[in-house]
N, C-alpha and C positions, 0 to 999 in steps of 0.2 A: 409728651409729660404724662406720668401716671400717679396719679392720685388713689388712694385706697381709702374708704368710710371706715373711721375709726367708729368702735361701739360708743353709743349714746352720743355721736358727732353729730351736729345738725346741717343742714344743706349746706346754709348761710358760711358756717366755718369751714367746710368742707371748699366751697367755692374759693372763699378768702384764701385759704391753703394752696390750691390750685393756683390761683393769679399770682401768688408770691413764689411758685416752682418756676412759672413762667416767666416771669420777669427775671428770677433769678437764672435762669439757663438761658437768657437773651433770645429767647426763639421768634420774638416778636419782632425784634432789629433783626435777626437774620431772615425772617419770610419778607421783610421792607425791603432788604438789600438784594435780593434776589428776585423781587417783584419783576425787573426790567433787565435785558441784559446788556450787561458794562463792559467795554472789551477793556483787554490787559492794559492798554496803552492810556485809557481813561482812568482806569482804577490808578496807575501809577500817577497821572496828573493831581487826582483829587487827594490819594495819600501826600505829596509834595504840597500842595495848597494847605491840607489840614496842618501838617508839620509846621509850615511855614506860619499858620494862626495860633497854633500851639506855642511856640518860641517865640511869637509878639508878646502873647498874653503872659508868659514868663517872665520874659524884659518888663511889663509892664508892674508885675506885680513886683520884681525886685527891686525896683526902683521904689515903690511906694515904700517898701519896707525899711529903705534906707532913710 
């Protein structure tokens, strides 16, 4: 991520813009994910579990709306 200092901009606002860009670019989540090696089979297992949780959440939300 690159953020250039604008004329008359304070260091605090520059840092705030940088943090916003990092969050928007999902840099930290990518770094955290790559911190440890995860095998392909483990990635599939994790994705399956995540999908199941997401489906359950949607089911709960749809029953509340009715």
